[in-house]
N, C-alpha and C positions, 0 to 999 in steps of 0.2 A: 551324800556319803557320807560310812563312816569313819570318825577321824583317825588321827593317826595309832593312836593310842589304842583303836579295839581292833584295827586294821592287823598291827603287830601281834596284838592276842589271838587273832583269830590264826593268822599265818604260822602261829610258834604254840598253838593249843597244846599241851602233853609235854614239852620241854622244860627241862629246868637248867638255867646258866650258873655257871660259873663266872664270877667276875676277878681276871689274873691281874692285880694291880691296883691299889685304891690308894691311890696321892692324894694327890691337892683337887685335879680334876675330873680326870676322863673315869677314874673308877665312882666316887659316889655319884657323878651323874649319871652314870648307868645305872645305880641302883636306886636312885631316884625312880628314871624313866620307867624300868622294870615293875618298878611297883605300882606307877600309873597305868601302866599294860594288865597287871594283875597275874603278872609272870612270877613263880618263885627261881630263888638265886641262891646262892652262896658266896662268899668273899674267900680271897686268899692274897695275900699279902706277905712279903718278905720279914715287913717290920714287927715288932712286938706288940703284943693285946694294947700294953697300956698307951702304945704311941697312935695306935688303929682309935681308941676309944671314942676322941672326940668327933672325927669324923664317920661314926655311926648313929650319932645324936637322930633320932625320928626315923631311924631306918629299922627294917625286921627280915633281915637275911634267915635264911634255912641255917647256914654254919658262917663263921668266921673264924679260918685260920689265919693264926700270926704266926710269924718265926719260921723255920725249915719249911720250904716248901716242895710238898711230893707228891708222887702219881696218886697216893689216896685219897686227896682232894677231891678228885674226881669219880667218887663214890656218889650213883645215884645222878649224875650230870649228862646230860644230851647236847651241851652245845656251851662254846666257849667266849667269854667278850674280853678281849686283852688288850689292854690299857699300850697308848705307845710305846710310853718310856721300857717295857718288859721286853725283852729279848726271847725270840720263841724256841731258847735253848733249855728254860729251866724245864725240871721234872715234869710238870702238870701238863704244861703246853706240848712237850715231846709227847708225851704218851695219850694225850687227846688226838693229835694227827698218825699216831699207830693205830689208833682204832678207831681211827676215820669220823671222828667228830668235827663238825663243823668249829673254826674259829675264826672268828670275826673282829676286827677292828669297828670302831663306832660308825666311822665315817661308812664303811662298807655295810655294815648293819642295816643302817635307818636311812642313807640318803637315797638310795633305790627304790625304796617304797614310800618315795612323794612323788608326789602326781601332778602338783599345781607350777612348783616356782621352777624357773630356769636354774640350772645347778651352773655356776664359775668357783672352779679351783684356782687358786695361784700358789706355787709351788718357787723353790730356788732357793741359793745360800743367803742371799741376803734381797732385802728389799719387801720381803711377803708382805709387812704388817702396811709398809706405806700404800703399796699398790692397793691392798684391800680393804685399809681405811680409805683410801679415795672412789674405789669401784664403789663400794658401798654407798658412799654421800651423791654418786653421779645417779646408779642405779634408783636411790630415794626419793628423785626428780621425777620420775617416771613409774613409778610403782611402791608396795610394800615391799621393803628390804630387811632381810637378817645378814648378819655378819656374823661368823662365829667360826670355831675351828680352833687352831692352835694360837689365836689369839688371847688365849683366856677364858672363851665362852664357849665351854665346851657343846655340839649338836645335840645330844640327847637333854641338856637342858633347856634347849631352842627347840625341841621338836613341835609343839602347838605351834609356834609363831610361823616355823617353816613351812609346816600344812599349811599355814594361811595365806603364806607371801607368793609374790608376785617372781621375787628374785633372792636366792641364796648366794651368797659372795664368802666362801669357805676359803681359809687359808689352810695350807696343807703342808704337813713335816713331811719328809723321807719313813719316818717312825711310822707315820700314819699311810704310807702306803706298801708298807713293805707286804707283799702275800695277798694281795686284793682278790676276790671272788666276783665282784661284780660290779663295783664303784666306778659311775661314768660322769662325765659334767658334758655340759651343752657346749660350754668352752672353757680353755683349760692356758694353762702358761706356765711354764718353767723361765723364770727371769734369768737365771745364771747357775752356773756350775761351780763350783772353789772347794778345795779340799776342806774337811768339813768331818765331826764326828769319827774320828780316826780311833776311836775307844770303839766303835761299834760296827766300823764297815773298814774292812781290810784292804780298801782299794778306794781310789778315785771312780773307778768302772764300777765297783760293784756300788758303792754309794749313786752313782747315776743311776744303774737298774732298779735300784727302788725308787727314786722321781719318776721314771718312766712308766709307773704304775700309772701315772695320772691319765694317763690316755690308752691303757690296756683294755678297756671293753669298751672303749669309742663306739658311738655308733656312725653311719654314714652322712648322719645330718652336724656332727661335730666339728667343732674346730680346735685346732689344736696352734696356738701360735708359738714360735720357734724364735728366737732370739738368734739372729743374723751376724752379730757382733761378738757373738761368743763361740769359741772355735770347739769348745765341747758337745754346743748342740749343734754345728750344722750338718752332722752325719743321721741326725736321729728320724727316722720317718715312721709314723704311725702305719700300723697294719689295716685300721681302716679310721674313716674321717678324714676332713680337710686338714691340709699348713698353710697356715699362714706365716709369712716372713715378717718380723719388725725390727727395724736398726735405726741408727742416727743417719744412713745415707740411702730409707726408703719411706715414700709416703708413710703416713701424713707428717714427715717431720721434713723440714726445709733446710739442710745444713746450712745451705749460704746465708741463708738469713737467721738460720738460729731461731726456727718458730714453726708449730706445729701447724699444720693447715688440714682442714677437713669440708670434704664439698665445698669448696671455696669460701670459709672462714678461715681467719687467720688469727695466732693466738703468739707470738713473739716470749722465748720461753724469759727473757729479760722482765715481762711485767707480771710472770708469777711471784705468788709471795714466797713459796720453797725455792730456793736456789741451791746452789750445787751440783755442778756436773753429774753426780754419782745419782742423781735422783730422775735424771732424763729418763734413763731405758723404764722407770717406774711408773712414770707419767704417761709415757710412750705407749705402753705394757696397757694402761688404763682405756686410754684414746682408742686405742685398736678396738678392745674388746667391746666399749661403748659403741663402735663404727658395726660390728658383726653384730650387735644387737637391734640394730636399724636407728638407735637413739639421734632425736635430733641435734646438729651438730652447738646449737648456738647454748644451751644449759651446759653440754658438754662441757666444753672453752670456758666456760664462764665458774663452774667447778674448778677447774683444774686451774684456774687463775689465781683462786681466792684461798686455794687449800693450803693451809698450814704446814702441814706435815705430821708426823706422830713426835708424841714425846719422847724423850730419851734417844731419838735420832738425828744427830748434828743438828742441835737443837741450840742457838745463843740464849742464857739462861742470865748474863749479865755483862756489864761492861765499865766495873770501876777501873776507874786508875789509866785507862786508856788499854786495859785488858779486855780482851774477848773469849768470854768463859764458854767454851763448847761442849756440850754432855751430848756424846755420841754413846752412852753405854750399852744403848742396843748393838752396838759394832762387837760381835762375838767372830768373826772370822779375819784372816790376814786379806783378805781382798777389799772386806770393810774399811779395815784402818790404812791401806791404801788409797780407797779413795777419799777418804776422809783427807788425809796429809795431802793429796792433790788440790785439795780445794780449800786449801789454807795457805797463807805466807811463809811457807816453812823454816826457812831462815830466822823467822820470829815467832816459834811455835816451840811449846815444852809439851811433849807429849806424855800422856799416862797408858803405860800396857801391862796390863796381868791380870791374875786372879785365877779360877780354877785350871787345872791343868786339863788340856784338850788332846795335846801333843802333837799341837799342829806345827808347820816346818814356818817359822820366821823369818828364815835366810833370804827370802825374796823382800824385807822390808828393809835390809842393810842399807841398802844405799840411801835410802830417804832419810832413814833414822839418822843417818852420818850428817845430815844437811840440818837438821831441827838447832836449836837453840839450845833443848835440853830433853832429855828421857829419862823419865822415872818407872823403872820396873817394880811392881809391888806381888804381894800375894804368892799363893803356891805354886805358880807358874813363873814367878817375876825372873828369877837367878837363870834359869835356863833361856830365856827369852833374850835375857841380857848377853849370855853368851854368841847364840846364835845371832843376834846382831852384830856381834864383834865388838862392842864396846867396854870399856873398860870404866871402872869408879874412876872418876877424876875430881879434882878442887879446880878452885880458880886461879892456884898456883900453878896448875901443872903446864908444859909446854905445850900440851894437845890445846889445851881453852885459850892460850894465846895466840894458837893458828887459826883458831875460829870454829875447830871441831865440838862436836857435840858435848855435853855436858850429861853426863850420865851416873843415876846411881840406883841401888838397890834399896827399897824398903817394904819391908815384911807387911805393917800394918797401912790400910790402907789410908786412914784419915791421915794419919804421918807423911806418906808418900803425898796427899794433896797439899798438904802446906809445904811441904819440902821443894814440890813444883810450884808451887804460888812464890816462894822465893829466888826460882830461877829467871821466870818468864821476864823479856825484854817489855819495855814501854816503846811506843807503842807495839803490841804482842796479840798473841792465842794462847792462851790453856787447854788443850785439848786434852779430853777425857775420849781416849777408843781403844777398848782395853784388848780386843781381840779371845777374851777368853770369858765363859760366863761368871757369873759374880757368887756362886755356892760355895766356894770357901768361906766368905767374909759375910755375905748379906743372902736374904731370902730370895731374891730374883733383882733384874737388873733396875726397875723401878727404883727401887730403894737406893741401890748404888748410886743411880743419877741423881738422888733428891741430897743424898749422903756428900757427895761431890760438890753438889750446887750450893749448899748450903757452908762448907767449908772453905770454899775457893772464895765466895764472897766475903764473909767474915775474914778471912788471912789477909784479901788484899784489900779491903777497906782500910787495913791498919799497916797492911807492908810499906815502909817506907820506898820511896821510888830512888831507882840507882842512879 
């Protein structure tokens, strides 16, 4: 059989593509993929040419359009590859749709052309990377496995490996699922739904509708896992394929003994390396998908027991002077922050919140925030978050502090915010970075934010005098 690059070349001979969106991941991966397929393409991006130049090294596009994006970029184009961060409302995409040209996302274009691997799709507001990483480790015990998608490894950079794999575990964002034409998975799951990306979606319902495209083209043999503990998902019924509910009151979880039970084999959650009840649905989803794939429960449960979690997701990075430093930099939703606080001794926890403004509603956190030993809001969204939490700036002399209410401050700079939080945290206690926002106001990504947090906190707490 011809390899994936030859098959794509044969299927699209005569096409000329326009890659719309040429950021860090998807656009450059699409260009490399099309070149391996021997297919011509042009590039359109809103960035200036000098900003695009480093990403173009080694590539040979027909044209590169930098700056304002117009319908003229479609000249000579027969198909569009759209990066997930780019809205379909921009001029070249609108014009392509009006002209009847196919507009593809990378998953929608590539994955249906793979013959061999079992395709597993994981979406949801929170927990995707944890679940995908664990599933990748489980599947690798039973065959060649590729983990890719929204986790920073674009599918088009993984095309050759995917073509030879037994299993493909794909992290899928709502942006990737908009307006799919043929994308399907053998097994798929939406872990949860909560308010997110309000700058992109006008309502929670429109955000959910994008997520539901994960099974829009399912076959009768495909299975969709539905989280029975999430009210937003209970009414979701695919038009094709099977539905399997999972939850903390359903097999294979035994709530009475707080244990996973699969085909007679038992794993107490207390014996798992990854602790925190917010992770239970992620572990359970991976277990149920493994069961659907027919895996032997022994290696599956062993992998779950030894799984350490993923960096920057409620990860303890040090305990100097009796202070547990928890890096939850990946928590970019209000739901994720609430789950993190629920796993901490809240009255001895100082919380850092803030970052790039996403216009999420932080009012639901107000009750928890008021119980914290302190709250430090920072960055672009910090002042608004502080207002929505109902917290005002306090000093140790305030009556509110005397009565044990949360000490709250706003600090624009992240590093200074960490240092101020270190001065507030009790001993013993927890210093929790669970920002509820993306990192892009001050950092390239959440990984850099998490590393800076750990470095600043460990340095400050190592010299901070104990109260």
